[in-house]
C-alpha positions as CSV (number, residue, x, y, z in Angstrom):
1,M,0.1,-0.1,-0.1
2,K,2.9,2.5,1.0
3,K,4.6,1.5,-2.4
4,F,1.3,2.4,-4.2
5,K,1.1,5.8,-2.4
6,N,4.7,6.5,-3.4
7,I,4.2,5.7,-7.1
8,L,1.1,7.9,-6.9
9,W,3.0,10.8,-5.5
10,I,5.7,10.4,-8.0
11,I,3.1,10.4,-10.8
12,V,1.5,13.7,-9.4
13,L,4.8,15.3,-9.2
14,I,5.7,14.4,-12.9
15,L,2.3,15.7,-14.1
16,A,2.8,19.1,-12.0
17,I,6.4,19.3,-13.5
18,V,4.8,18.8,-17.0
19,L,2.2,21.5,-16.4
20,I,4.7,24.0,-15.0
21,V,6.8,23.4,-17.9
22,A,4.0,23.6,-20.3
23,V,2.8,27.2,-18.7
24,A,6.4,28.4,-18.7
25,Y,6.7,27.4,-22.2
26,G,3.4,29.4,-23.2
27,Y,4.7,32.5,-21.4
28,Y,8.2,32.1,-23.2
29,K,6.5,31.8,-26.5
30,K,4.3,34.6,-26.2
31,A,7.0,36.9,-24.9
32,T,9.3,36.0,-27.6
33,L,6.8,35.7,-30.5
34,E,7.5,38.6,-33.0
35,V,4.7,40.4,-34.3
36,K,5.6,41.5,-37.8
37,N,4.6,45.2,-38.6
38,P,2.1,45.6,-41.6
39,V,3.6,46.0,-45.0
40,A,1.8,48.0,-47.7
41,T,2.6,47.2,-51.4
42,M,1.8,49.9,-53.8
43,E,1.9,49.3,-57.5
44,V,2.4,52.4,-59.8
45,E,1.6,52.4,-63.3
46,N,4.6,52.5,-65.7
47,F,6.9,53.1,-62.7
48,G,7.1,49.8,-60.5
49,T,6.3,48.5,-56.9
50,I,6.8,50.4,-53.5
51,K,6.9,48.4,-50.3
52,M,6.2,50.3,-47.0
53,E,6.5,49.3,-43.5
54,L,3.9,50.8,-41.3
55,Y,4.5,51.6,-37.7
56,P,1.3,51.1,-35.5
57,E,3.2,51.4,-32.1
58,Y,3.8,55.1,-33.0
59,A,0.8,56.1,-35.0
60,P,-2.0,53.4,-34.5
61,E,-4.9,55.5,-35.6
62,T,-3.2,56.7,-38.8
63,V,-2.1,53.1,-39.6
64,S,-5.5,51.5,-38.9
65,N,-7.0,54.3,-41.2
66,F,-4.5,53.6,-44.0
67,I,-5.1,49.9,-44.0
68,A,-8.7,50.1,-44.1
69,L,-8.7,52.2,-47.0
70,A,-6.1,50.6,-48.8
71,N,-7.6,47.1,-48.4
72,R,-11.0,48.4,-49.4
73,G,-9.5,49.5,-52.7
74,F,-9.8,53.2,-51.8
75,Y,-6.5,54.3,-53.4
76,N,-6.8,52.0,-56.6
77,G,-6.7,54.4,-59.6
78,L,-5.9,57.5,-57.5
79,T,-2.7,59.5,-58.6
80,F,0.3,61.3,-57.1
81,H,-1.3,64.9,-57.5
82,R,1.4,66.8,-56.0
83,I,5.2,66.5,-56.6
84,V,8.1,68.7,-55.0
85,K,11.5,67.6,-56.1
86,D,14.0,67.2,-53.2
87,F,11.1,67.1,-50.8
88,M,8.1,64.7,-51.4
89,I,5.4,63.1,-53.6
90,Q,1.9,63.2,-52.5
91,G,-1.3,61.1,-53.4
92,G,-4.5,59.7,-51.9
93,D,-6.8,62.3,-52.9
94,K,-9.8,61.1,-55.0
95,K,-10.5,64.6,-56.5
96,G,-6.7,64.8,-57.7
97,T,-6.7,68.5,-56.8
98,G,-5.3,68.4,-53.2
99,E,-8.7,69.1,-51.6
100,G,-10.3,65.7,-51.6
101,M,-10.9,63.4,-48.5
102,A,-12.1,59.9,-47.8
103,T,-15.7,59.5,-46.5
104,L,-17.1,57.2,-44.0
105,A,-18.5,55.0,-46.7
106,D,-14.9,54.6,-48.0
107,L,-13.8,53.3,-44.6
108,E,-16.5,50.6,-43.9
109,D,-19.6,49.0,-45.3
110,G,-22.6,51.0,-44.1
111,G,-20.7,54.4,-43.6
112,A,-22.4,57.5,-44.3
113,D,-21.2,59.5,-47.6
114,T,-19.6,62.3,-45.4
115,D,-16.1,63.3,-45.1
116,Y,-14.1,62.5,-41.9
117,S,-10.7,63.4,-40.5
118,I,-8.5,61.7,-37.9
119,K,-6.3,62.7,-34.9
120,G,-2.9,63.9,-35.8
121,E,-0.3,61.6,-34.1
122,F,2.7,63.9,-33.6
123,Y,4.3,66.0,-30.8
124,D,2.6,69.2,-31.3
125,N,-0.8,67.4,-30.9
126,G,0.4,65.8,-27.7
127,V,1.3,62.4,-29.2
128,D,4.9,61.0,-28.6
129,N,5.6,59.9,-32.0
130,P,9.4,59.5,-32.4
131,L,9.7,58.8,-36.2
132,K,11.5,61.6,-38.1
133,F,10.8,62.8,-41.7
134,E,13.8,61.0,-43.4
135,E,14.0,60.0,-46.9
136,G,11.4,57.2,-47.5
137,V,9.3,58.1,-44.6
138,V,5.7,58.1,-45.2
139,G,3.4,60.9,-43.6
140,L,-0.2,61.8,-43.4
141,A,-1.1,65.2,-45.3
142,R,-3.2,67.6,-43.5
143,S,-4.2,71.4,-43.8
144,D,-2.9,74.3,-42.2
145,Y,-5.5,76.9,-41.1
146,T,-3.1,78.7,-39.0
147,S,-2.1,81.1,-41.6
148,Y,-5.9,82.4,-41.3
149,S,-6.1,82.5,-37.5
150,S,-3.4,81.2,-34.8
151,S,-6.5,80.0,-32.9
152,L,-6.9,77.1,-35.7
153,A,-4.1,74.9,-34.7
154,E,-6.1,72.2,-33.2
155,E,-8.3,72.1,-36.4
156,S,-5.2,72.0,-38.5
157,Y,-3.6,69.1,-36.5
158,N,-6.6,67.0,-36.7
159,S,-7.5,67.5,-40.6
160,G,-5.9,64.5,-42.1
161,S,-7.9,61.8,-43.8
162,S,-6.8,59.9,-46.9
163,Q,-3.8,61.9,-48.4
164,F,-0.4,60.6,-47.8
165,F,3.2,61.6,-48.8
166,I,6.6,59.8,-49.2
167,M,9.8,61.8,-48.6
168,T,12.4,62.0,-51.1
169,K,14.7,63.9,-48.9
170,A,15.0,64.4,-45.2
171,T,13.2,67.5,-43.9
172,S,13.6,68.2,-40.3
173,S,11.1,71.0,-40.4
174,L,8.2,68.6,-40.4
175,N,9.4,66.7,-37.3
176,G,6.9,66.9,-34.6
177,H,4.3,68.8,-36.9
178,Y,3.0,66.0,-39.0
179,T,2.3,62.5,-38.6
180,A,5.0,60.0,-39.7
181,F,3.5,56.4,-39.8
182,G,5.7,54.3,-42.2
183,K,8.9,54.0,-44.3
184,V,9.8,52.6,-47.6
185,T,11.6,49.5,-47.6
186,E,11.7,48.6,-51.2
187,G,11.4,50.7,-54.2
188,M,12.9,54.1,-53.2
189,D,14.2,54.1,-56.8
190,V,10.6,54.1,-58.0
191,V,9.9,57.0,-55.5
192,H,12.6,58.9,-57.2
193,K,11.5,58.2,-60.6
194,I,8.1,59.6,-59.7
195,E,9.8,62.7,-58.0
196,N,11.4,63.7,-61.5
197,V,8.3,63.7,-63.6
198,E,7.5,66.9,-65.4
199,V,5.3,69.4,-63.2
200,K,3.6,72.8,-63.6
201,A,1.7,75.3,-61.7
202,A,-1.9,74.3,-60.8
203,D,-4.4,75.5,-63.7
204,D,-6.1,77.9,-61.1
205,A,-2.8,79.2,-59.9
206,E,-3.7,82.7,-61.0
207,S,-7.1,83.0,-59.3
208,T,-5.8,81.2,-56.1
209,G,-2.4,82.9,-55.8
210,N,-0.8,79.3,-55.3
211,T,2.3,79.6,-57.4
212,E,3.9,76.3,-56.4
213,V,5.3,74.2,-59.5
214,S,4.1,70.9,-58.2
215,T,1.2,69.7,-60.4
216,P,2.3,66.8,-62.7
217,V,1.7,67.1,-66.3
218,N,0.9,63.5,-66.4
219,P,0.0,62.5,-62.8
220,P,1.5,59.1,-61.9
221,K,-1.3,56.6,-61.3
222,I,-1.4,54.2,-58.2
223,T,-2.7,51.0,-59.7
224,S,-3.4,49.4,-56.3
225,I,-2.3,49.5,-52.6
226,S,-2.8,46.3,-50.3
227,V,-1.5,45.9,-46.9
228,E,-0.4,42.4,-45.4
229,T,-1.3,42.5,-41.7
230,Y,0.0,39.1,-41.0
231,G,-3.4,38.0,-39.2
232,V,-3.5,41.1,-37.0
233,D,-6.8,43.0,-37.1
234,Y,-6.0,46.7,-36.8
235,G,-9.7,47.7,-36.8
236,L,-10.9,51.2,-37.8
237,P,-9.7,54.5,-36.6
238,E,-11.5,56.9,-34.4
239,T,-13.1,59.5,-36.8
240,L,-13.8,63.2,-36.2
241,T,-16.0,65.5,-38.0
242,P,-13.5,67.7,-40.3
243,F,-13.3,71.4,-39.8
244,N,-15.5,73.4,-42.1
245,Y,-13.2,76.3,-43.1
246,M,-15.7,78.1,-45.3
247,Q,-18.3,78.1,-42.6
248,W,-15.8,79.4,-39.9
249,F,-14.9,82.3,-42.7
250,S,-18.3,83.1,-43.4
251,S,-19.0,83.3,-39.7
252,Q,-15.9,85.6,-38.9
253,Y,-16.5,88.0,-41.8
254,G,-20.3,87.6,-42.3
255,I,-19.8,86.2,-45.8
256,D,-22.3,83.7,-47.4
257,P,-20.6,80.5,-47.7
258,S,-21.9,79.9,-51.2
259,A,-20.3,83.1,-52.4
260,L,-16.8,81.3,-51.3
261,Q,-17.5,78.4,-53.7
262,Q,-18.2,80.5,-56.8
């Protein structure tokens, strides 16, 4: 009987050791499992392929927004509408004029056909994002209303939506003022080819006063953007109601908003 009890205790001890080892291995595997960052693959017609690693640890709202739009086909067929040599190339505007935004319907099924914006994830807006605007870094474009009024900083910071840009040269003046959320890992040669296309002033340059020579004569077309998430669901971003500059301007100066659209 005593011998049987000893054998039973040995079996219990072995099972306990096996359980402890299994639990310890589970924690070790979880701790050492490397979760890959999402990688976006962009095909540009007649130019080639650009791969971009995205950084959700630094800009989670921006990354989830970009992934959702890209994997729903939002960017397919859009163009790089603004190109400034030795600075950046910019795309993601469905109007192709620099004034377009995505709508909630672009972001998810059942969404309303209304524009939206997301929170800017950078130092000026209270977010500790350490990414610097070096060559190849991907940033989220936004508006700057502070030239009209210094009180509109928050509205400016949170005005980004679908437009993004890729740096062709390091520009430290953007650091902390715009959201950096990715970096080109393959295809910088393609980015530089796009950077060197022929550009002109915008067609409405004379009426708007915008004399920047950055509108491509033949805008490079984005055939597709798809993002590999390696099984991780990044969800949807928290959306904001975009600032309506025309309404603000009309309330400040007593001008009918419809007159500003003429």
